[in-house]
C-alpha positions as CSV (number, residue, x, y, z in Angstrom):
1,M,4.7,-25.1,51.4
2,S,1.9,-25.7,49.0
3,S,2.8,-26.5,45.4
4,F,-0.3,-25.4,43.9
5,R,0.0,-22.9,41.1
6,K,-2.8,-21.0,39.4
7,R,-3.2,-21.9,36.0
8,N,-3.2,-19.0,33.6
9,V,-5.7,-19.9,30.8
10,Q,-5.4,-17.5,27.9
11,K,-8.8,-16.4,26.5
12,Q,-9.6,-17.7,23.0
13,I,-9.6,-15.2,20.1
14,P,-13.2,-14.3,19.3
15,F,-14.8,-16.2,16.5
16,T,-12.0,-18.9,16.5
17,R,-12.1,-22.3,18.1
18,T,-9.6,-25.4,18.2
19,S,-10.1,-27.9,15.3
20,P,-11.0,-31.5,16.3
21,Q,-9.1,-32.9,13.5
22,T,-5.7,-31.1,13.9
23,G,-5.8,-29.4,17.2
24,Q,-5.1,-25.9,15.6
25,V,-6.9,-22.8,16.3
26,I,-9.1,-22.2,13.2
27,T,-11.3,-19.5,11.9
28,S,-14.0,-19.5,9.3
29,S,-13.2,-18.7,5.6
30,G,-16.7,-17.2,5.4
31,N,-18.1,-20.0,3.3
32,P,-19.5,-23.3,5.2
33,S,-18.7,-25.7,2.4
34,L,-15.3,-24.4,1.9
35,D,-14.6,-24.8,5.7
36,V,-15.6,-28.3,5.6
37,I,-12.9,-29.0,2.9
38,L,-10.3,-27.3,4.9
39,G,-11.0,-29.3,8.0
40,G,-13.3,-26.7,9.8
41,G,-11.6,-23.7,8.9
42,L,-8.3,-21.7,8.1
43,P,-5.5,-22.2,10.7
44,I,-4.2,-19.1,12.3
45,G,-1.1,-18.2,10.4
46,S,-1.7,-19.8,7.2
47,I,-2.0,-18.4,3.5
48,C,-4.9,-19.9,1.4
49,L,-4.4,-19.5,-2.3
50,I,-7.3,-19.5,-4.6
51,E,-6.3,-20.0,-8.3
52,E,-8.7,-17.9,-10.3
53,D,-10.9,-19.2,-13.0
54,K,-10.5,-17.6,-16.5
55,F,-13.3,-15.1,-16.3
56,V,-12.5,-14.1,-12.6
57,T,-16.1,-14.7,-11.6
58,Y,-16.1,-17.5,-8.7
59,S,-12.7,-16.5,-7.0
60,K,-14.4,-13.0,-6.2
61,V,-17.3,-14.5,-4.6
62,L,-15.0,-16.5,-2.3
63,A,-12.9,-13.2,-1.6
64,K,-16.1,-11.5,-0.6
65,Y,-17.2,-14.2,1.7
66,F,-13.7,-14.1,3.5
67,M,-14.0,-10.3,4.1
68,A,-17.6,-10.4,4.9
69,E,-16.9,-12.8,7.7
70,G,-14.1,-10.8,9.1
71,I,-16.4,-7.7,9.4
72,L,-19.1,-9.7,10.7
73,S,-16.7,-11.1,13.5
74,K,-15.4,-7.5,14.4
75,Q,-12.0,-8.4,13.1
76,T,-9.6,-6.2,11.1
77,V,-9.9,-6.5,7.5
78,F,-7.1,-5.6,5.0
79,L,-7.8,-5.6,1.2
80,G,-5.3,-5.0,-1.4
81,S,-5.9,-4.8,-5.1
82,L,-4.7,-3.3,-8.2
83,D,-7.4,-4.6,-10.7
84,D,-10.4,-3.4,-8.6
85,S,-11.3,-0.5,-6.5
86,P,-11.0,-1.8,-3.0
87,K,-13.5,0.6,-1.5
88,D,-16.0,-0.5,-4.1
89,V,-15.5,-4.1,-3.3
90,I,-15.9,-3.5,0.3
91,L,-19.3,-1.8,-0.3
92,K,-20.6,-4.9,-2.4
93,L,-20.0,-7.4,0.4
94,P,-22.8,-9.8,0.9
95,K,-25.5,-9.3,3.6
96,P,-25.2,-11.8,6.7
97,L,-28.2,-13.9,7.6
98,D,-29.6,-14.4,10.9
99,D,-30.6,-17.7,12.3
100,N,-34.2,-17.5,11.2
101,E,-33.2,-16.7,7.6
102,V,-30.7,-19.7,7.7
103,E,-33.5,-22.0,8.5
104,K,-35.8,-20.4,5.8
105,D,-33.1,-20.9,3.2
106,K,-32.5,-24.6,4.2
107,I,-36.4,-25.1,3.9
108,E,-36.4,-23.2,0.5
109,T,-33.5,-25.3,-0.8
110,Q,-35.3,-28.7,0.1
111,M,-38.5,-27.3,-1.4
112,E,-36.6,-26.6,-4.7
113,V,-35.0,-30.0,-4.7
114,E,-38.7,-31.7,-4.3
115,E,-39.9,-29.5,-7.1
116,N,-37.3,-30.0,-9.5
117,P,-37.7,-33.7,-10.9
118,D,-34.1,-33.7,-12.2
119,I,-32.6,-32.7,-8.9
120,A,-34.8,-35.0,-7.0
121,K,-34.0,-37.9,-9.4
122,N,-30.2,-37.0,-9.2
123,G,-30.5,-37.4,-5.3
124,L,-31.1,-41.0,-5.6
125,R,-28.0,-41.8,-7.4
126,I,-26.4,-44.3,-4.8
127,A,-29.2,-45.8,-3.1
128,W,-32.7,-44.9,-1.4
129,R,-31.2,-45.2,2.0
130,Y,-28.4,-42.7,1.4
131,N,-30.7,-40.1,-0.1
132,D,-31.0,-38.2,3.3
133,L,-27.3,-37.9,3.7
134,P,-25.7,-34.5,3.1
135,M,-23.4,-33.9,0.0
136,V,-20.7,-32.8,2.2
137,N,-20.1,-33.6,5.8
138,S,-21.1,-30.3,7.7
139,E,-20.1,-29.2,11.3
140,K,-22.5,-29.2,14.1
141,T,-24.2,-26.0,15.2
142,N,-22.3,-25.8,18.5
143,T,-19.0,-26.0,16.9
144,Q,-19.8,-23.7,14.0
145,I,-17.8,-20.5,13.9
146,G,-19.0,-19.1,10.5
147,H,-21.7,-17.4,9.2
148,H,-24.2,-17.4,6.3
149,F,-24.5,-14.6,3.7
150,N,-26.9,-13.8,0.9
151,L,-25.1,-13.0,-2.3
152,M,-28.2,-11.2,-3.8
153,E,-28.2,-8.4,-1.1
154,Q,-25.4,-6.0,0.1
155,M,-24.1,-5.5,3.7
156,D,-25.6,-2.5,5.5
157,I,-23.8,0.6,5.1
158,N,-23.9,1.3,8.8
159,M,-22.1,-1.8,9.5
160,L,-19.5,-1.1,7.2
161,K,-19.0,2.4,8.7
162,Y,-17.9,1.0,11.8
163,A,-16.0,-1.8,10.5
164,D,-12.2,-1.9,10.8
165,T,-11.4,-2.1,7.3
166,I,-8.2,-0.9,5.6
167,T,-7.6,-0.8,1.6
168,W,-4.7,-0.5,-0.6
169,S,-4.7,0.2,-4.4
170,D,-1.4,1.8,-4.8
171,D,-3.2,5.1,-5.0
172,P,-2.9,7.6,-2.2
173,L,-6.4,9.2,-2.9
174,D,-8.1,5.8,-2.7
175,N,-6.3,4.5,0.5
176,E,-7.2,4.9,4.1
177,I,-3.6,4.8,5.2
178,V,-1.6,7.7,4.1
179,V,1.5,6.4,2.3
180,N,4.8,8.3,2.7
181,Q,5.6,10.0,-0.4
182,D,9.3,9.6,-0.1
183,D,8.8,5.8,-0.3
184,D,6.4,5.9,-3.2
185,D,8.8,7.1,-5.9
186,D,9.3,4.3,-8.5
187,D,12.9,4.9,-9.3
188,E,16.0,6.5,-7.6
189,E,15.9,9.6,-9.8
190,E,12.5,10.6,-8.7
191,V,13.6,9.9,-5.1
192,A,16.6,12.4,-5.8
193,N,14.6,15.0,-7.5
194,H,12.2,14.9,-4.7
195,Y,14.9,15.5,-2.1
196,D,16.5,18.1,-4.5
197,N,13.5,20.1,-4.8
198,D,12.8,20.1,-0.9
199,S,16.5,21.4,-0.4
200,D,16.0,24.0,-3.1
201,A,12.7,25.0,-1.2
202,T,14.5,25.3,2.1
203,Y,17.3,27.1,0.5
204,V,14.8,29.7,-0.8
205,M,13.0,29.9,2.6
206,D,16.4,30.4,4.4
207,S,17.6,33.2,1.7
208,S,14.3,35.1,2.0
209,K,14.5,34.9,5.8
210,D,18.1,36.3,5.6
211,M,16.9,39.2,3.3
212,E,14.0,40.0,5.8
213,I,16.6,40.2,8.5
214,E,18.8,42.5,6.5
215,N,16.0,44.7,5.5
216,E,15.2,45.0,9.2
217,N,18.8,45.9,10.1
218,N,18.9,48.5,7.5
219,S,15.6,50.1,8.6
220,S,16.8,50.0,12.2
221,N,20.0,51.7,11.3
222,T,18.3,54.6,9.5
223,L,16.3,55.4,12.5
224,N,19.3,54.8,14.9
225,P,22.4,55.7,13.0
226,P,25.6,54.2,14.4
227,P,28.1,56.3,16.3
228,P,31.1,57.6,14.2
229,T,34.0,55.2,14.1
230,T,37.8,56.2,14.5
231,A,40.9,54.8,12.3
232,D,41.7,52.3,15.1
233,D,38.0,50.9,15.0
234,K,38.2,50.6,11.1
235,N,41.5,48.7,11.4
236,A,40.1,46.4,14.0
237,T,36.9,45.5,12.2
238,G,38.5,45.5,8.7
239,S,38.7,41.8,8.9
240,T,35.3,41.1,10.0
241,E,33.8,43.5,7.4
242,T,35.5,41.8,4.4
243,S,34.5,38.2,5.6
244,S,30.9,39.5,6.1
245,S,30.6,41.0,3.0
246,L,31.3,37.7,1.1
247,P,28.0,36.0,-0.1
248,T,27.1,33.0,2.3
249,P,27.3,29.6,0.6
250,P,24.1,27.6,0.2
251,P,23.5,24.8,2.7
252,P,24.7,21.4,1.5
253,I,22.1,19.3,-0.4
254,C,21.1,16.3,1.5
255,K,21.4,13.2,-0.5
256,P,18.6,10.7,-0.5
257,P,19.3,7.6,1.6
258,A,20.4,4.5,-0.5
259,K,17.1,2.7,-1.8
260,T,17.1,-1.0,-1.1
261,Q,17.1,-3.2,-4.0
262,L,14.6,-5.8,-2.5
263,F,12.2,-5.5,-5.3
264,E,12.3,-4.2,-8.8
265,N,8.8,-3.4,-8.9
266,A,8.0,-0.9,-6.1
267,K,4.5,-1.9,-5.9
268,Y,5.4,-5.1,-4.1
269,F,7.3,-3.2,-1.5
270,R,4.6,-0.5,-0.8
271,L,2.2,-3.3,-0.3
272,L,4.4,-5.4,1.7
273,K,5.3,-2.4,4.0
274,E,1.5,-1.6,4.8
275,I,1.1,-5.3,5.7
276,Q,3.8,-5.5,7.8
277,Q,3.0,-2.3,9.6
278,L,-0.3,-3.5,10.1
279,L,0.8,-6.8,11.7
280,R,3.1,-5.0,14.2
281,D,0.2,-4.0,16.0
282,D,0.1,-5.3,19.8
283,K,-3.3,-6.9,19.4
284,F,-1.9,-9.0,16.7
285,H,1.1,-10.2,18.6
286,S,1.1,-14.1,18.7
287,G,3.1,-14.3,22.1
288,G,2.2,-13.2,25.4
289,F,-1.1,-13.0,27.4
290,L,-3.1,-10.0,25.9
291,I,-6.6,-9.2,27.2
292,K,-7.7,-7.7,23.8
293,K,-6.2,-10.0,21.2
294,S,-7.8,-10.0,17.7
295,L,-7.4,-11.5,14.4
296,C,-6.4,-9.8,11.3
297,R,-7.6,-10.8,7.8
298,V,-5.4,-9.9,4.8
299,C,-6.9,-10.4,1.3
300,I,-4.9,-9.6,-1.9
301,T,-7.1,-10.2,-5.0
302,S,-5.5,-10.7,-8.5
303,L,-2.0,-10.7,-7.2
304,A,0.5,-11.3,-10.3
305,S,-2.1,-10.0,-12.8
306,P,-1.0,-8.2,-15.7
307,M,-1.1,-5.1,-13.5
308,W,1.9,-6.5,-11.7
309,Y,4.1,-7.2,-15.0
310,D,7.6,-5.8,-15.3
311,D,11.0,-7.1,-16.3
312,N,11.5,-9.1,-12.9
313,Y,8.1,-10.4,-12.6
314,G,8.8,-13.9,-11.3
315,E,11.5,-13.0,-8.8
316,D,9.8,-10.2,-7.1
317,L,6.5,-12.3,-6.9
318,L,8.5,-15.2,-5.2
319,K,10.3,-12.7,-2.8
320,F,6.9,-11.2,-1.7
321,L,5.3,-14.4,-1.0
322,T,8.4,-15.5,1.1
323,I,8.3,-12.6,3.2
324,L,4.5,-12.4,3.5
325,R,4.5,-16.0,4.6
326,A,7.0,-15.2,7.5
327,A,4.8,-12.0,8.5
328,V,1.7,-13.9,8.6
329,R,3.3,-17.0,10.3
330,S,4.7,-14.7,13.2
331,S,1.2,-13.0,13.9
332,V,-2.4,-13.7,14.7
333,S,-3.5,-13.3,11.1
334,V,-4.9,-15.2,8.0
335,C,-4.2,-14.5,4.3
336,F,-6.4,-15.0,1.6
337,I,-4.9,-14.5,-2.2
338,T,-6.4,-14.8,-5.3
339,M,-4.2,-15.3,-8.5
340,P,-4.8,-16.0,-12.2
341,M,-2.6,-19.1,-12.3
342,H,-3.2,-19.6,-15.8
343,L,-1.8,-16.3,-16.7
344,V,1.3,-17.1,-14.6
345,A,1.7,-20.5,-16.4
346,K,1.7,-18.8,-19.8
347,Y,4.5,-16.4,-18.6
348,D,6.5,-19.1,-17.1
349,D,5.5,-22.7,-16.3
350,T,8.0,-23.2,-13.5
351,L,6.5,-20.5,-11.4
352,V,3.4,-22.7,-10.7
353,S,5.1,-25.0,-8.7
354,K,7.3,-22.5,-6.9
355,I,4.2,-20.3,-5.8
356,R,2.5,-23.4,-4.5
357,N,5.3,-24.3,-2.5
358,L,4.9,-20.8,-0.8
359,V,1.5,-21.1,0.4
360,D,-0.2,-23.4,2.6
361,Y,-3.4,-24.1,0.8
362,A,-3.9,-24.1,-3.0
363,I,-7.3,-24.6,-4.5
364,E,-7.9,-24.3,-8.2
365,L,-11.1,-23.1,-9.6
366,E,-11.9,-24.7,-12.9
367,S,-15.1,-23.2,-14.6
368,F,-17.0,-24.7,-17.1
369,A,-17.8,-21.3,-18.9
370,G,-16.3,-21.3,-22.4
371,S,-15.4,-25.1,-22.3
372,D,-17.0,-28.4,-23.7
373,K,-17.9,-29.2,-20.3
374,E,-20.5,-26.4,-20.3
375,T,-23.0,-28.2,-22.5
376,N,-21.8,-31.8,-21.4
377,P,-25.1,-33.2,-19.5
378,A,-23.0,-35.0,-17.1
379,F,-22.1,-31.6,-15.7
380,K,-25.3,-29.7,-16.1
381,E,-26.0,-29.1,-12.5
382,Y,-22.4,-27.7,-11.7
383,H,-20.6,-24.5,-12.8
384,G,-17.3,-25.9,-12.1
385,L,-14.6,-28.3,-10.6
386,I,-12.6,-27.6,-7.6
387,H,-9.0,-29.2,-7.6
388,L,-7.3,-29.3,-4.2
389,R,-3.6,-28.8,-5.4
390,K,-1.7,-28.6,-1.9
391,I,-2.9,-29.0,1.7
392,T,-0.1,-28.2,4.2
393,A,0.3,-29.8,7.7
394,I,0.7,-26.6,10.0
395,N,2.3,-27.7,13.3
396,T,0.8,-31.1,13.0
397,L,2.1,-34.5,11.8
398,S,-0.4,-35.0,9.1
399,A,-2.6,-32.6,7.1
400,Y,-6.3,-33.0,7.2
401,M,-7.8,-34.5,3.9
402,P,-11.4,-34.3,2.9
403,E,-13.5,-37.6,2.4
404,T,-13.0,-37.0,-1.3
405,T,-11.2,-34.9,-3.8
406,D,-13.7,-34.9,-6.4
407,L,-15.4,-31.9,-5.8
408,A,-17.6,-29.5,-7.9
409,F,-19.2,-26.1,-7.2
410,K,-22.4,-24.3,-8.2
411,L,-23.3,-20.8,-7.8
412,R,-27.0,-20.4,-6.7
413,R,-28.9,-17.4,-6.4
414,K,-28.0,-16.6,-2.9
415,K,-25.0,-18.8,-2.1
416,F,-21.9,-20.5,-3.5
417,V,-22.0,-24.1,-2.7
418,I,-19.3,-26.9,-3.0
419,E,-20.6,-30.6,-3.3
420,K,-19.3,-34.0,-3.9
421,L,-19.1,-34.6,-7.7
422,H,-21.6,-37.1,-8.7
423,L,-21.9,-38.2,-12.4
424,P,-25.6,-39.7,-13.4
425,P,-25.4,-43.3,-14.3
426,E,-25.8,-44.3,-17.9
427,L,-29.1,-46.1,-17.6
428,Q,-30.1,-45.4,-21.1
429,E,-29.0,-48.0,-23.8
430,D,-27.2,-46.5,-26.8
431,T,-29.0,-47.6,-29.7
432,N,-26.2,-46.7,-32.2
433,A,-23.8,-48.7,-30.5
434,M,-25.8,-51.9,-31.2
435,D,-25.4,-53.9,-34.5
436,T,-28.9,-53.8,-36.2
437,Q,-27.9,-56.1,-39.2
438,P,-30.6,-58.7,-40.2
439,T,-29.8,-62.4,-39.2
440,L,-31.3,-65.5,-40.5
441,S,-34.0,-67.0,-38.5
442,C,-32.4,-70.3,-38.1
443,G,-29.0,-68.7,-37.0
444,S,-30.4,-66.2,-34.7
445,N,-28.2,-67.1,-31.9
446,I,-25.1,-66.6,-33.8
447,S,-23.5,-63.4,-34.3
448,P,-23.4,-62.1,-37.7
449,K,-19.6,-61.3,-37.3
450,S,-18.8,-64.8,-36.6
451,N,-17.1,-66.9,-39.0
452,N,-18.5,-70.2,-37.7
453,S,-20.5,-72.3,-40.0
454,L,-23.8,-73.8,-39.3
455,D,-23.9,-77.3,-38.5
456,F,-26.9,-79.4,-39.9
């Protein structure tokens, strides 16, 4: 008897690959330079938190990269937001570039560096032999899973038309998924009123039907009068006539089911319900051997913004992130969240560390806009700094760490670039720091502040 067994190799999910650093199945975040920092991409089942800049300019760009990558990879994209219209955000996603346009963009970038003397000079900060090395280590073309996009142009409307996109904005008119009205009531009184109105309506319909039946009976009786009854018949039917002459009681009012007090803010419950319902699809099931297994991208922009404020703000937010993390972990999906952490810190300082503990990656964007660093000549090439607040080891012994954590970003005309932070050397002498006090010719080698006397 042969011990040979056929090995069932599961097909890899499209546009995913195994990371050479951690051995995890990863997918692209949409931005090649961000993928390098994350070790090639986002692991399946992870949550990436982008802490927004103060003016919410650059975090929206990274969110558009994430969603555009999913549409181009023919993956399911879910977008939830209360601050912006999700449909408008989908329509403004960047246009993808083909291979020829990518090579053309690289040539244009190189020519721009050669034409600009400041950039060319800054390219030789370390030594001339390191000038040809890239600013950040990039993956090889044969292992690349992401795409390049042009921020100046928008994605083709035909591509968006056939894309699998689902939006949520807590507005039934603006969503593609019809939300059950019974679960959309904000408090128990509205739910009770909703059920009371339904019961009244059913009661009116039932009474109207009874009236129609009685009218039909009366009309039939006038056409076909009943035969005369005797005294014995009257005595036999007296009890039934008295009982039927009494008015029928209305049907009992159906009380609404007990509402779960999981969230005081019902918006978290409705958003979480839509995400869980989407991730229960068989094609996003993490176990088993499925022929058509796909990846779901969940994007939530400006979570915990003032649009989410209520009396139980912090507790509801932590509950939502805890349940969301469990849902993403148990499915073939990745989650991308942007959050105004500077506003959360003003509400409660302790929430910042708690929120970071509930996500896998926490990246803070520090913009130079409106700060002293905007006019600092040392940062004139960049638009802000990137701080890696947390990197989690998912199913591995150690997490991937980039070569350096001193990172800066710049928003060019067509793309968002993350580079290693290089400060220019101070080659110019500060004339104000030197003491220009006159000295004697015979004592030129002695400092004027020295108390040593001259020896003759």
